[in-house]
TORDREN-752542 format. One record per residue: residue in one letter; x, z, y of N, C-alpha, C, O, CB in turn. Coordinates in steps of 0.1 Angstrom, whole numbers, plus 5000, padded with zeros to 4 digits. Glycine has a CB too. Example, Ala and Ser with C-alpha at 12.3 -4.5 7.8 and 13.67 -1.06 7.14 Angstrom:
2
a513250784943512350784955513250784967514250854967511350904955;s512850714978513750714989512950795000513450805011514150574994;
end
This chain:
490
m084060115167083360165159083260305157082460345149083660105150;a084060385162084460525162083160585173082860705173086160555168;k082560505180081760575189080260535185079360495193082160515204;v080060555171078760515167078060645165076860625161078760425153;l078460765166077760895163077160955175077760945186078760995156;t076061015174075661125184076461215184076961255174074461175181;s076761255195077461385197077161515190075961525188077361425210;r077761615185077461745179076561825191075561895188078861815174;s077161815202076361895213075061845216074161915220077161905227;e075061705214073661655220072461685210071361725213073861485222;n072961645196071861655183072661665173073161565167070961535181;y072961815168073761825156073161765144073861715136074061975154;s071961775143071161705130071461565129071961525118069461705132;q071161485141071261335141072661285141072961175136070561285154;w073661395146075061355142075461355128076161275122076061445148;y074661475120074861465106074561365100075261325091074561545101;n073261305101072861195096073261065100073160975092071761195097;d073961045113074660925115075860915109076260805106074860905127;l076661045107077961055100077661005087078360905083078561185100;v076761065078076661055064076560905061077160845052075461125059;i075660845071075260705067076460605074076860505067073660665074;k077060625086077960535093079360575082080260485082078160585111;a079660685076080860705069080760635054081660635046081260855068;d079460575052079360525039079360635026079660605015080460425037;l078960745031078660855020077360825011077360814999078461015029;a076260805019075160795012073960715021074160705033074960945007;e072760675015071860635023070460665016070360685004072160485025;n069260675024068060675018067860555008068460455010067060675028;s066860574998066560494990064960454991064160494999067060544978;a064860354982063460314982062360414977061160414979063360184974;v062960504969062260614965062160714973063160784974062660664954;r060960754979060860874989061660994984061461034972059360924992;g062661054994063061174989064261174983064961274981062161214982;c064561044980065861034969067060944977066760844985065260934953;m068160994974069360894980070260814970070460844958070260984988;v070860714977071760654970073060704974073360704986071660524972;i073860734965075160784968076260674967076560624956075360884959;k076960624979077760504980079060544974079260654971077960454996;p079860434972081160444965081860544972082360644966081860324965;y081860534984083160634992082560794989083360884986083360595013;g081460804991080760934990080860984974081061104972079160914995;y080660884964080760924952082160964945082361044936080160824946;a083160894953084660904950084861064953085361134944085660804959;i084461114965084461254969083861354960084361464957083761264982;w082661314955081961394944082661394933082661494926080661354941;e083361284927083961274914085461364915086061404905084261104911;k086061394929087061474930086561614928087261694921087761434943;i085461654933084761774933084461804917084861904912083261764943;q083861704912083561734897084861754889085061844881082661624891;a085761664891087261674883087861814885088461864876088361544889;e087861884899088562014900087862114895088362204890088862054912;l086462104895085662224889085762214874086062314868083962214893;d085662084868085362084854086862134848086962184837084861924848;r087862104856089162154852089262314851089862364841090162114863;m088662374860088662514863087662564852088062664846088162544879;f086462514849085662554839086462564825086362664817084462454838;k087062454824087762434811088962534808088962574797088362284811;e089762564817090562674819090162804813090862874806090762694832;t088862814817088262974815087462944800086663024796086963034829;d087862834794087162814780085562784778084862824768087462954773;h085162724788083862654790083962504786084962444789083362664804;v082962454778082962314774081762274779080962354783083162274758;n081562114778080562034784079561994772079961954761081261914791;a078362004776077461954767076361884773076561884785076962054760;y075361814768074161754776072861774770072861754758074261614779;f071761814776070561864772069361764777069561704788070361994777;p068261754770067361684777066761654791066561754798066561714771;l066561544796066061544811064661574811064161614822066361404819;f063861564800062361614800062261734792063061754782061361504793;i061361834797061161974792059461954790058561914798061862104806;p059362014777057762024776057262134783057862234784057162054761;k056162104790055462204800055362344797055362434805054162154803;s055162354781054762494778055862584777055662704775053962494766;f057162524778058362584777058562684791059162794791059362484775;f058062624801058062694814057162814816057362904824057562594824;s056062824809054962954811055463054802054763154801053162924806;r056863044793057163144787057863284792057863394786057763104781;e058463224805059263314814058363314828058363224836060963244816;a057763414829056663444840057263414854056663334862056163604840;q058263464856058963444871059563304872059463234882060363564875;h060163264861060463124861059763014865060062934873060663094850;v058563024858057362924861056762944876056362854883056062934850;e056763074879056263094892057163034902056662974912056163234895;g058463054900059563014910059562854910060062804920061163074906;f059262774901059362624899058262554900058262444905059862594888;a057162614897055862534894055662434907055262324905054462644892;k055862474917055362384930056262274933056162194942055262474945;e057262264925058262144929058562074916059662014914059862194937;c057762094906057862014893057261864894056161834898057062094882;a058161784889057561634887057161624873057861684866058561504889;v056161574869055361594857055161464850054461384857054061674860;v055561414840055361294832054061304822054161384813056561264825;t053061234824051561264819051461154808050861194797050361244831;h051961024810051760894803052960814798054060834805050860794812;y052960744788054160684783054160534785055160464782054260724770;r053060494790052960344789052260264801051460324808052060314776;l052560154805051860074816051159954810051459904799052960024826;m050059904817049459784813049059724824049059764836048459804804;k048559604820048259494833046659554837045759604829048259304827;d046759524852045359594857044759444860045259374870045359724871;e043759414852043059274852042359274864042359174870042159244839;e041759384869040659354881041459364894041059304903039459474882;n042659444895043359444909044659364909045259324920043759604913;g045159324897046359264895047559364895047359484899046359164905;g048659344891049859424890049459504876048859464867050059524904;l050159644877050359724866049359854867048959874879051859774866;k048859914859048460054860048660134846048860084835047060044864;v048560254847048860344838047760334826046560354828049060484845;d048260314816047260284803046860434799047660524795048160184788;p045360454802044760594800044760614784044260724781043360604806;s045160524775045060574761046460604756046660634744044560464753;a047360604768048960654764049260794771050360814775050160544769;k048160874771048361004774049361084765049261064753047161064775;l050261164770051161254762050061364758049161404766052561304770;e050361394746049661524739050261654747049461744750050061544721;e051461664752051861754761052661694770053561614767052361874756;e052361734785053161684795054461724795054861824788052661724807;l055261654801056761664802057261694816056961604824057561554797;v058061804819058561844831059861774833060761794825058761994832;v060061664844061361644847062061744851061561814860061561564856;r063461774846064261904845064461924862064561834871066061884835;p064362044863064362094878065562204876066262234885062762154884;t065662244863066862334859066662354842065562334837066962504868;s067662394836067662364821067462504815067662504803069062294816;e067262604820067062734812066262724799066762754788066262844820;t065162684801064262664793064562594779064562644767063362604800;i064762474782065462364771066462424765066462434752066062244777;i067262464771068462524766068562634756069262634745069062564776;w067862734760067362864754066762834740067062884729066262944763;n065762754743064962684731065862634719065762644706064262564737;t066962584727068162514716068862634709069062644697069362404726;y069362714719070262824716069562914704070262994698070662904729;k068262914703067662984692068062914678068162984668066062984693;n068362804678068862734665070362754662070762734651068562574666;w071262804673072662804671072962944670074062964664073462744682;i072363044673072663184673071863274664070663294665072363244686;h072763314654072263404642073063524644072463634644072463324628;s074363534646075163664645076063674658076163584666076063674631;y076463784657077563814669078863714666079663684675078163994669;r079063654653080163564653079863444661080763374665080563524641;d078463404664078263284670078363314685077763224692077063214665;l078863404691078763444705080263454708081063484699077663584709;p080663444721079863384733079663224732080363154725080463414746;i078663184740078463044738078563014754077763054762076962994729;l079562934757079862894771079862764774080862694772081062934777;i078762714778078262564780078362534795078062624804076562524775;n078662404797078362354810077662204810077862134800079662364820;q076962184819076462064818076461984830075962044840075262074814;w076861864833076961774844075561694843075261624833078361684844;a074761694852073461624851072961604865073561624875072461714844;n071561534864070761534876069561614874069161654863070361394880;v068961644886067661734885066761684894067161614903067961894889;v065561714894064561694902063661804907063061884899063961594896;r063561814921062861924927062161864939062761844949063862044932;w060661844938059961764946059861824961058961894965058661754939;e060961794968061061854981060161754990060061644987062661854986;m059461805001058761755010059561675022059561555024057961875014;r060361775028061161735037062761735035063361835035060861805046;t063261635033064561605028065561545037065161485047064461515017;r066861565034068061545042069161515033069461605025068361665050;l069761415035070861345026071861445022072561495031071561245034;f072061495008072961585004072461725005072561794995074161555010;l071961765016071561885017070061925009070062025003071461905030;r069161845010067861855003067261735000066661675009066961915009;t067261684988066761554982065761594969065861694962068061454977;a065061504967063961514954064861524941064661614932062861364952;e065961434940066761424930068161474935068361454947066861284925;f069061534928070361554932071261584920070761614909070261674942;l072661564921073361584911074061724911074361774922074361474910;w074261784898074961924900075561934886075661844878073862054904;q076062074884076662134872075662254870075162334878078162174874;e075562254858074662404857075262474844075162404834072662384855;g075862594843076362654831075262754826074562834833077762734835;h075262744813074462824806075362924794075962874785073262724800;t075263034796076363114786075263214780074263254785077763224795;a075763244766075163344759076063454754077163434749074663284749;h075663594756076763694752076263804743075063814741077263754765;e077063874739076764004730076364114738075664204733077964054722;t076664124750076664234758076164224771076364114776077864294759;s075364324777075264294794076464294801076664224811074364394802;e077464364795078664384804079564254803080364224813079564514798;e079564174792080064054791079563964799080263894805079964004781;a078163974799077363864807077463864824077563764831075663894804;v077664024828077964044842079263984844079563924855077964184846;e080064004835081563974838081763814840082363764849082664034824;e081063754830081063594832080363544847080863464855079963524818;t079063614849078463594861079563604872079663504879077163694863;l080363694874081263734883082463654882083163634893081563874882;k082863614871083963534871083763384875084763324880084463544859;i082363324874082263194879081863224894081863124901081263104871;l081463314899081263334912083063344920083263304931080363484914;g083963394912085363374916085763234918086563194927086163444908;i085263164907085863004906085262934916085962854922085562924893;y083862974920083162884931083962934943084262844951081362914934;s084263044946084963094959086263044960086663004971085063244960;t087063044948088462984951088262824954088962764962089463004937;f087262754945087062624950086862574963087362474968086262594946;a085962664969085462634981086562644993086762565002084362734983;e087262764991088462784999089562704998090062665008088862884997;e089962674986091062614982091062454982092062384983091362664970;f090062414980089762264978088662214991089062124998088962244963;l087562264993086662235002087162285017086762245028085262294997;a088262385016088762425028087562515037087562515049089362285036;i086762575031085462635037085762785034085762805022083962575031;p085962895042085763035039084263055035083262995041086263125051;v084163145025082963175020082763335020083763405019082863115007;l081563385021081363515018080663515003079863435000080463575030;k081163614995080463664981079763774984080163874991081563694969;g078563764976077663854980076463834968076363734960077263834995;l075563944969074363974960073063914969072863964980074264144956;k072263834965070963814969070063924966070063994957070463694964;t069063914977067964044976067063994964067163884959066864074993;d066164074961065264054951064363934956063863854948064464174949;s064163924969063263834972063963684973063363574975062463884986;e065363694972066163544974066563514959066863394956067763554986;k066563594950067163564938066563454930065463414932067263684931;f067363414920066963294912065563324902065663424895068263234903;a064563254903063363284895063663314880063963224872062463174896;g063563434875064063474861065363544859065863574848064163364853;a065863564871067263644871067063794872066163844879068163604882;l067863874867068064004873068964034884068764134890068264084863;d069963944886070663944897071263824899071663754890071564024898;t071163774913071863634917072963674925072763744935070963534925;y074263624923075363614932075463504938075163394933076563634927;c076063504949076063364957077363354967077863454972074563354967;i077763234969078763224980078163154993077563054990080063124974;e078163185005077663175017078763115027079763175029077063305022;a078463005032079362915042078662895055077462855055079762775037;l079362925067078962905079079162765085080362725086079562995086;m078162685088078462555096078462545109077862635115077562465093;q079062455116079562435129078462445139078662475151080262305130;d076962435133076162455142075562605142074562625148075162355142;g076162705135075762835133074862885122074462995119075262865145;k074562775116073462825103074362835092075462785092072162705099;a073962915082074562925068073962825059072862775061074463065060;l074962815050074662695037075162775024076262805021075662535039;q074162785016074162865004075062744995074662634993072462904999;a076262784990077162684986077462684970078162594964078362694994;g076762814963076962814949075862944946075463014955078662834944;t075662954933075163084929075463094914075462994906073563104933;s075663224911075763254897074763374892074663484898077263294894;h074063344881073063454879073163514865073463474854071563394881;f072963644869072863724855071363744850070563824856073563884857;l071163684841069763644835069163784826067963784823070063504823;g070063874823069663984814069363914801070063824796068364064820;q068263974796067763904781066363834786065463824777067464034767;n066063804795064763764800064363624793063263594790064663754817;f065463534789065363394786065163424769064263374762066763294792;a066263504764066463534750064963594747064363534738067763644747;k064463704753062963744748062063624749061463604739062263854757;a062063554759061163444761061063324751060063254749061563374774;f062563324742062363224733062863284720062963204711063163094736;d063063404719063163474707064463454702064563424690062163444698;v065463474710066763434707067363574704067663644714067563344719;k067763614690068163734686069563704678069763594673067063814678;y070263804676071563804670071763944661071464054666072763784681;a072363914648072664034641074064104648075164044649072863984625;s073964214652075064274658076064314647075964294635074764394666;r077164384654078364394646077964524637078564544626079864404656;e076964604642076364724634075064694625074364784621076064834643;g074864554624073864514617072464514621071564484614073864584608;r072364554635071164554640070564404645071364314647071064664650;e069364394647068964274655068764294669068064384673067864224651;e069364204677069464244691069264114700069664004696070964334694;y068664134712068464014719069763974725070564064728067364024729;v070063834729071163774734071163814750070063844755071163614732;w072163824756072563854770072763704778073363614772073963964769;a072463674788072763524793073163534808072963634815071363434792;t073663424811073963404826073463244827073263174817075763424828;s073363204840073463054844073963034858073563124866072062984843;w074562944861075162924873075262764875075262674866076463004873;g075562734891075562594893075862564908075362634917074262534889;v076562464911076662404923076362254924076462184913077962424928;s075962194935075362074935076261984945077362024949073862084938;t075661864949075861764957075661814972076161754982074961644953;r075061924972074861994985076262034992076462055004073962134983;l077262054983078462064985079361944995080361975003079062084972;m078761824994078961735002078461755014079261745023078561624998;g077161795018076961825031077661925038077761935050075861845033;a078062025029078862135036080262085041080762115052079062255025;l080861995031081961935035081961855049082861865057082361845025;v080761785051080661725062080661825076081361805086079661635060;m079661915075079261995084080262105088080162145100078162035079;a081162145080082062245082083262205090083862275098082562285070;h083462055088084962025095084861905104085761885113086161995083;s083861815102084061695109083761715125083561825131083061585102;d083961595131083961615146083161485152082661395144085461635152;d083061465165082361355170083061205168082461095171082361395186;n084161215162084861085157084661045144084860925140086361105157;g083961155135083861105122084161235111084161355115084960985120;l084361195100084761295090086161335092087061265097084561245076;v086261455088087461515085087561585073087061695071087861595093;l088261515065088461545048089761635046090861605051088761395039;p089461755038090461825034091261745024090661695015089961945029;p092861725025093461625016093161645001093261544995094761625018;k092961734995092761774982091361694978091361634968092661934979;l090461684986089361594982089161454987088161394984088261664984;a090161404996089861285002090161174991091161174984090761275015;p089261064991089560964981090860884982091460844972088560874981;q091160864997092660805000093160945008092461005016092660645011;q094460985006094861085015095761005025095961065036095561205008;v096260885022096960805032096460655031096160585021098660825030;v096460635043096260475045097360385053097860425064094960465054;i097660295049098760225056098360115062097760035054099960195048;i098560065076098059955081099259885087099859925097097059995090;p099459755081100559665086100159605098098959555100100959565078;i101259605108100759555123101559435125102759435122101159675138;y100959315130101759185129101059105138099859125142101759125115;k102058985142101258865150101558735142100658645143101758845168;t102658715136102558605129102658595114102658705108103458555133;p102558505107102658495092103958585087103958675078102758325087;e104958545092106258595088106058765089106258845079107558535099;e105658795102105558955104104559025095104659145092105158985119;y103458945091102358985083103159015068102959125062101058865082;a103958905062104458915050105659035051105659125042104958775046;a106259045058107459165057106859295062107559385059108759135067;t105759325069105159445071104359475058104459585052104459435084;r103659385054102959415041103559425028103059485019102059325038;e104859375027105459395015106259545018106459625008106559275012;r106559575030107159725032106159835030106459945027107859735046;a104759785033103659895032103459935017103160055013102259845038;h103559815009103359844995104559914988104359994978103059714988;a105659884993106959964988106760104989107060174980108159924996;i106260165004105960285009104860344998105060454993105460275023;k103760254996102660294987103260344973103060454968101660174985;d103960254968104360284956105360414953105460464942104760164953;s106160444964107160564964106060684966106260794960108360554977;l105060664973104360784977103360824963103060934960103360754992;k102960714956102060724946102960814933102360894925101560564942;k104160784933104860844921105061004926105761084919106360754918;l104561044938104561184941103161224940102961334947105261214956;g102161174934100861204930099861184945098761224946100861374922;v100461114955099661094967098860964967099460854965100661094980;s097560974968096760854967096960794980096960864990095260864964;v097060674980097460564990096760424989096660354979099060544989;k096360395001095660265003096460195013096760245024094260285007;v096760035011097359965018095959875024095259805017098459895010;d095859885038094859805044095459675048095759665060094259865056;d095759565040096459455046095459325047095859205047097759425038;r094159365049093259245053093459205065093659275075091959275052;d093259045065093458975076092258955085092358905096093958865073;t091159015080089859005087089559075098088759045107088859035079;q090259185098089859295108091259315116092359315111089259455101;k090959335130092159385139092659535137091859615135091759365155;p093859565137094559705136093559805142093059895136096059715143;g093259785154092359895163090959895153090460015150091859825182;w090459795149089159835140089359925129088560005126088559725134;k090559895123090759975111091060115115090660205108091859925104;f091860135126092160255129090760345130090660455125092960255141;a089960295137088760335139087860345128086960435128088160255149;e088060275118087160295104087860415096087160505090087260145094;y089160415097089460545088089560665096089760775090090660525080;e089460665110089160785116087760825113087460945113089460795130;l086860725112085560775109085260825095084360895092084560665112;k086160785086085960795070086860915067086860955055086560655061;g087560995077088361125077089461075068089761165060087561255071;v090260965067091460975060092361075066092461075078092060845058;p093161165058093861265065095161195074095361225086094461375052;l095961105067096961055073096960905074096760845064098061105067;r096960835087097360695089098560665092099160725101096660645099;l099160585085100560525088100360365094099660275089101660515072;a101060355103100960215110102560175111103360245117100160215125;i102760035106104159985104104159845111103459755105104659985089;g104859815121105059705127106359615129107359665123104759735137;p106659515135107959465133108859545141110059545136108059325136;r108759625150109759695156110059835148111159895149109259725170;d109059875140109259985129110359905118111459955115107460035121;m110059795114110859725106112359725109113259765101110259605107;q112459685121113959665129114459815129115559845124113759595147;n113759925135114260075135114460135123115360215121113460175142;g113560095112113560205100112560295103112660395096114960305098;t111360305113110560405114109260385109109060295100110460445128;i108260445114106960425110106260545118106760655121106860435093;e104860495122104160595129103060645119102560575111103660545142;i102860805123102060895113100860935126101160955137103161075106;a099660925121098660985127097761085119097261055109097960875133;r097561205123096861305116095461305122095161305134097661445116;r094561295112093061285114092661445118091761465127092161235098;d093261545113092561685119092961695131092061745138092961815111;t094061665138094461705152094461575161094861585172095861785153;l094161455157094361325162095561305171095561245182093161275169;t096761365164098061345169098761255163098361225151098861455170;k099961195168100761085163102261135166102561215175100460945171;e102861075156104461095158105060985150104360935141105061235153;v106360955153107060855147108260915141108960995148107360745158;i108760885127109560925119110460815112110060695111108960995112;a111460855106111960775100111360745086110860835079113160805100;q111460615083110860565068111260655057110560705049111260415063;d112860685058113260755046113060885044113360945034114560745044;q112360935055111861065054110361085049109861195048111961135066;l109860965046108160985041107961065029107061145028107460835038;t108861045018108461115006108761255008108361334999109261054994;t109361315017109461455021108361495030107861605028110661485027;v108061415041107261475051105861455048105061535052107561415065;i105461345040103961315038103361435028102261485030103661145032;p104061465018103461585010103361705018102261765019104361624997;a104361745025104461865033103261865045102761965050106061865040;l102861735050102161725061100461745053099561795059102561565071;l100361705041099061705036098761835032097661875031098861605026;d099961915029099462075025099262145039098562245040100662165015;e099962095050099662155062098262115067097662195075100762135072;i097862005064096561975070095562055063094662105069096261815068;q095662065050094862145042094562285047093462335048095462155030;r095862355050095762475057095362485069094662585071096862525057;t095362395079094962385091093562375092092862425102095662285097;i092962305083091462285083090762405078089762445084091062155074;y091262465068090862585064090862695075089862765077091562625054;n091962705082092362835091091362805102090662895107094062835097;k091262675107090262655118088962695115088262745124090162525123;a088362675103086962715097086962855095085862905096086462635083;f087862925092087863055093087963145103087563255102088563075088;k088563075115088663135129087263105134086663195140089763065138;f086562985132084962985136084263065131083363105138084362885133;r084463105118083563205110083763345117082763425119083963215093;a085163375120085363505125084663525139084163625143086863535125;e084863415146084363435160082763425161082163465170085063305170;n082163365150080563385149080063455141079063415137079963285146;t080563565137080163675130080063805137081063865141081063675120;f078763855140078463975149077964085142077164065132077563935160;n078364215146077664325141076664355153076864365165078664445138;v075464365148074264385157073464535152073264565140073164245155;d073064615161072564735160071164755163070464835158073264815166;t070864665174069364675180068564555177069164455173069364695197;w067364565177066364475176066664355188066864235186064864545178;d066664415200066664295210067864225210067864115215066464345224;e069064295206070264215203070464115193071164025194070964295200;f069564155181069464055170068563915175068863805172068764135157;l067463955183066763825189067663755196067563635193065563855198;v068563795204069463725214070363645206070563525208070263825225;q070963705195072063645188071463545180071863435182072963745179;i070363575172069863475162069663335168069863235161068463525157;e069263325180069163215187070463155190070463035188068463245200;k071463205193072963145193073563095179074362995179073963265198;g073063155169073563135157074863225150075463305157073863005157;g075163195139076263255133075663365122074463375117077063325145;f076763445119076463525107076163655115076863685125077763545095;i074963735111074763865118074863985109074063985100073463855124;s075664075110075764175102075164265105075664315115076864215099;a073864335101072964435105072564515094072864485082071864385112;h071864635098071364735088070064675084069464605092071264895094;w069664715073068364665068067864795057068564855050068664495059;d066564825058066164935052066064925036065865035029064964965058;g066264795030065964765017064364745013063964745001066564865009;d063864735022062264705018062064545020062364495030061064795029;a061564485008061164335009060264325022060564235030060164284995;a059264425023058264375035059064355049058764275057057064485038;t060264455049060964455063061464305063061264235073062164575064;e062164265051062964145051061964025055062363925062063564115036;k060864025051059763915053059463905066059463805073058463925045;m059264045071058764065087060063975094059863885102058864275094;i061064025091062263965100062263825098062563755108063764015098;q062063765086062163605085060963535091061163425097062263555070;d059563595090058563555097058563545112057863465119057563615092;e059463635118059363665133060663575139060563525150059563835135;t061763565131063063475136063363365127064263285131064363565136;k062663345115063263235106064663255101065363165097063263125114;a064963385102066363445096066263515084065363595082066863555105;t066963485074066963535059068363615058069363605065066963395048;i068163705048069263785045069963675035069463645024068863935039;r071063635039072063545031072663615020072763555009073163485039;c073063725020073463825011073863965014074064005026074363775005;i074164045003074764175006076264155000076464134989073964314999;p077164175010078564115007079064204997078664314998079664125019;l079764174986080464234975081364324981081464444977081164144964;d082064284992083064384997082764475008083564545014084164315001;s081264485011080564585020080964725013081264745001078764555020;v080964835024081264955021080065045025079365005034082564975028;a079765155021078565225025078865275037079965345039078165325016;e077865255045077765285060076365315065075565235067078365175069;a076265455067075165505072074465435085075165415095075465625075;g073165395085072865355098071365335099070665395091073565235102;l070865255108069165265110068965095109069665015114068565345129;c067865065102067464925101067264895115066664955123066264885092;v067964765116067964675130066264665132065864675143068864505129;r065364635123064064605127062964725126062064725134063564495119;t063064825116062264915115062865075119062065175121061664905102;g064265075120064665195125064865315113065465425114063565225136;k064365255102064465335089065965355085066865275088063765255078;p066165475077067665465073068265355064067565315055067965585066;s069265315065069965205057071265265053071865345061070165065065;v071765225042073165265035074065165037075265195034073065295020;r073865045042074764945043074264835052073164825056074964895030;r075464735056074864635065074864505055075564495045075764615080;v074064425061073664275050073864175061073864215073071764255043;i074064035058074363925065073063855067072463815057075363845058;f072563845078071363755082071963625089072963625096070363835093;a071163515088071363395094070263325092069463365084072563315090;r070163205100069163095097070063005088071263025088068463005111;s069262925081070162845071069562735068068362725072070362905058;y070162625061069862505054069262525041068962425034070962425054;
end
């Protein structure tokens, strides 16, 4: 079962598709461009959701829900926003079907045309700011710190499971503030939450940075992002946080009475991560044998497999496996006992290796006699035998070690695949090899587009920790004040 995957070296894209499907994370649906997230995949998403939701609430954010449908006229109020999303909007024009007497089946009832078309939510800034107009009157009503867990639709023509689908799941935060300073502080606070989550839970090191004007969110003054590097050397944008200024407040006339009694426009942010993180999780850590999941996000951190030949051995090993499960659950470890008698142990070993369960325990008749148990680590594919009475000490420590080991491996990979480049010839060679390229850029959007057209590389971000460094643009030779990060991306 473990040999069902195309190897990464043979075809990385096919390896990814094989793994998402074979590991039971998701599959393509009957609706073009949309996916079915299967129970195992959704269990991982639920863990992502739970941890992020906890982090949001610890910083005083609350959840709400806004409509899926947005009046088309709302989009035209913010010029950059409508321009950014117009080409990928799904639009509802009618509200009823009728029998097709001539051809059979059903057709749209032409008399049921909506007075105003409704856009299926690609993002919620417009509907939310139209709502905030009714909620905000005074500085006493601020700040508003709201998050929404929802689905969105962006009509993608070329799709890939988790990475780019017509419909996907996400969270989107929308906050309102008295001052620009408060809004910027909020934007950076959320960026910090995303970065912490990516590194401490996804075990993926990320670069925090600022998007260029060409790459920022439609309608934002500034877009901040976290960028991750996948094993094939391509970048993946793992989260964004936007300082919207007063653009949407002005578009929807959202004003408040200030402390000084003046009427002021509200300052805004929005921010979000999506099921794209599932794709990042797969591509950053997994191998040719299957998923490698960080323990903090694994649906089952430990699986226990009884080994037996006779009914008596089955009963004894099964009973012991469940006793071990109960003792580990008391420590907060998620454990599954696979005591199915319909599959051989070898088949089960391969299944859980493919599904990325961090630790696999096997207990057989000899272990019962000796008071031992075999532990197999998914991250290193190594095994050891320990005393059963050590499990409650060893297992939590091993899970912590696996989480660190997976992160350290990803960090080492990124470090080895980040390159300072100073000439265009070097750039052309390195971009074919992949990785993050740190190079000077003259700050001109025309140069940025030229580089993208010639190499398919984009400026992923201007790193927040970058320091001023005089140099020459890698493409034009014009003066540059700092390096930026280039890469090809998903």
